[in-house]
Structure formats: structure tokens, C-alpha cells
N, C-alpha and C positions, 0 to 999 in steps of 0.2 A: 758252323759256318766256315766257308772257305775265303780266307783273306790272303791277298798277295802283297808283299812288300815290293814296291817299285823303287829301286835305288838308283838315283841319277848320278852317274860317274863319268859323264862324257864332256865335261868342261875342258877348257884349254889351259887353265892354271896361269894365264898370262900375267896376272898381278902378283903371283907368288914368286915367279922367276925360275921355277923348275916344276916338275910333276908333284904337286902338293899331295895328291892322293897316295903317293908312295913314300912321302915323308914320314919318318918315325916319330911317334909321340914319345914323351919321356920314358915310358915303360917299354919301349921298343916295338910297339905295334904300329903298323902303317895307319894313317888317317882313314882311308877307305875301308880297311879291314875292321877297324874299331867300329865304324858306323854300321857296317854289315853285321857284326857280331851282336850289337844291341838290337838291331831289327830282327835278326834271326831268332833271338831269344823270345820274341813275341809273335812271330808268324812263321809258319812252317815252310813257306815258299817265298823266295826272293828272286825277282828278275832284275839284274843289274845291267844298266846300259852304259857302254863305253864308246869312245870315239875310235875310228879306225887307227891302227898303229899303237893302241894302248895295250900291247900284249902283256906287259908285266902286271898291270892292274887287273886285266882280265884273268890271268892265271891265279893271282892272289885271291880274287873274289870267288873263282871256281873252287879253290882249295877250301874256302869257307862254306861251300855248299850252295852258292848262288848259281842260278842259270844266267849266263852272260849273253847279251845280245849286242852286236856291234851295230851302231847307228850310223849309216852312211851319210845321213843328213845332220850329224851332230853339230857341225860348224854353223848351222842356221840358228841354233840356240836351244834353250831348255824346253820350249814347246815341242820342237821336233823330237827331242830325246824322250820326253814324256809320252808322246804319241807312239813312238817305237816301243817303249816299255809296255804300254797298255795293249798294243797289238800282240806283242810276244806273250804277254800274260794270258790273254784270252779271257773267257768268262770266269767271273768270280763274284762272291757276295759283296766284296769290297776291296779297296786298294788303299794301302798306306804309302804315300809318296814321301820318300826320305831323300836327303841330299848326302852324298858321300863325303862332302867336306864339312859335315856336322857331327864329329865323333863324340861330342859331349852330351848328347841327348840321353837322358836316363831311360832305362827300360820301363820304369813306371809311367813315364809320360807317353811312351809308345803304347803301352797297355791301356792307358786312359782313353786315348783316341780310338783304339780298336773297340773298347767297351762302348763308346758312344755310337759307333757304327752298328755294333751288335744290338744296341737298344733301339735302332731304327733311324738314326741320323742319316740324312742325305749327304751332308758334309760335316766334318768335324776337324777342329784344329786346336792345338794347345796354345794357351795364352799365358804369358809371363808378364806381369805388371802391365797389362793392357796391350801388349804387343803380340801379334800373331806369330807363331813359330811353326816348326816342323816336328814330326811328319804331319801332313794334311791327309785326312781320310776322305775317301770318295766312295759312295755306295756303288755297287755293281751296275746299277741302271744308268750311271753316268759314263760307262765305258765308251760308247760311241762318241761322246763329246771329247773325252780324253784322246781318243784315236784321231780326232779331227784337228788337234792342235798343231801349230807350226810356229816358226819364228822364235823370238827370244823372250816371250812374255810368260813362259811357263803355263800355269793353269789359271792365270788371272781372268781370262775370258769366262771360264767355267765358274770360278768363284764369283765374278760379277753377276753372271746370269742367275745364280742361285744364292746370292749372298744372304737373303732374308732367312734362308733355311740352314745357315751355318750354325752348328752347335759349338759354342766357345767352351773349351775345357780348361778351367784354371789349373795351373800347375805351379809348384814351387821350384821350378827347374830352369835356371837361366840358360842351360844348354840348348833349349829349344829355339833360341834366337842367336846362338853363337856359332857362326860359320867361320871357316878359315879361308881368307882371301890372300893374306900377306903373311910372311913369317912372323911379324909382330903380333898377329892374332893368336899365336900359340902361347904367348906370355900368360901367366896366371892372371885371372881377372882381379881387379881391385875389390876389396871388401865393400859390400854395399849394405 
């Protein structure tokens, strides 16, 4: 089956204070690059969407083997970026929508979502302690709905329309809900 990772990397980083996607993690790898590496380990093709002017992020993601699309409408929000990614990706059996500011998602969680799509799920998402995380998997037949997204709601409209068909994939991975919005989000999580 042909699955495409859609890596959303077109945010403005306004709460971080600088380009968070280029910020290095403690082991020296940029946040966006780490997110791409985990996704790339589980899908052979990634379409990464960046905002206009994000040349450094685009180059870094291309160096990781991602196809990069510049979304002219990125300022409208995540829905516009996701639509751009889906259009660029074209037809596939399924799409794994991942966020470039979530570098702590384990490969096993990505693989579990992909496996749910392979088993026939229309929608699949990892859940950690009853909280939905990323990446979210969409069957290929939802492509037109993804391409029709706009604004800043991401895929909420598609998830709401098909919520009863969402396969919840339990994972022991807090990384599926850990995004980086502010520098403080990079601090090691407290033991739980």
C-alpha cells in the first residue's frame, strides 16, 4: 500500500519567539528534522509544507528526503497547509498527517497508526491516556475532503464528519501529544 506522510511545517512560531522548527534539540538535530526522520522511518514518501520564506527549513527537510511544497496560503492556518499537502501528495492509499513541531513521537506510534489504515480504518489516531494525538491517519478516499480544507481548524471538519469511524490506537507514548509551542516546552517532562 502507498502511504504518504504529510508533514505540516508552515506555522509562524509566534509563541516560540524564533523559528522553532530550526531550533536544535539537545542532541543537535533541529525540531522539524527530527519529526521528519521519525516519519520517514515509517513511510517512504513525505510531503512537507512550509510557509513562504522558510528557505532554511525547506532546505533541511529536502536534505532529509522530503518533497517540499511552499504553501502561499499558509498564513490562513493549518487547514490551508493541510489542503496544500494533500494536493501536492496526490492519490495514495492513505495519509499520515504529522506536525513538524512534534519531534518526540515514537516511530512505533507512527507505525501503529499506519497499521490501522492498512487494516482498513477510514481514520486512525494514537491515544495516550485518553487524549488524541498525532499523527492522524486518513484513508485515501478522504483526499478530496482534505484538499477542501481551509482556515485554521486543521482537519477538525473531516474528523467531525467521520468521527464515528475513527479507530483509536492506544499507545504508551506521551510524545503523541507533546508539541513545541514555547521554549519551555523543550524541558524534560515531569515523571508521571
